[in-house]
N, C-alpha and C positions, 0 to 999 in steps of 0.2 A: 637198465633192465637186464635181467638174467637171460631172457629168451624173447626174441622177436619172432612172431609167427606170421606167415602168409596163409591165405586161404588154401586149404589142401595140404599144408605141411603136417607131418606127423608130430604130435605133441609129446614131448618128453615128460615122463611122470616118475614119481617115487625115487628110489635109490639111484636110478640111471642118471637123472639130471643132477643129483647131488654129486655123484662120482665125476661126471664130466665137468661140472663147475669147479670142483676141487682141483682137477687136473689142470684146467685153464689158469686158475689162480697160482698154482705152483709154477707153471710155465711163465706167467707174467712176472712173478717175483724174481725168478732167475734171470729173466731178460733185463729187468730194472737193475738188479745187482751187477750184471755184466756191464751195463751202460755206466753205472756209477763208478765202477772200478776203472773203466776206460777213461772217463773224464778226470778221475783223480790222478791217473798216471800222466795225463797231459798237463794238469795243473802243477803237479809235483816237479816237473821239469823246469818250470818258471819260478818256483819258490826258492827263496834264499834265506838262510838263517840271519836273524837280526837280534842284536842285543841292545837294550835300552837301560840307561842309568837314571837314577832319581834326579830330577831337576832338568832333564833334557826335554826339549820341545820338538 
């Protein structure tokens, strides 16, 4: 859901909710990208180059 409301909460309408939602999406995307880069840097430390030849098992 975009917005959960409790009784008595002010309801967001129009451009304001679109703007706030867009800001949240940008923030979430940047945090996901940071986590992805962090995980990749850890994985790259354990990665080693491997060469395979035809007929190798």
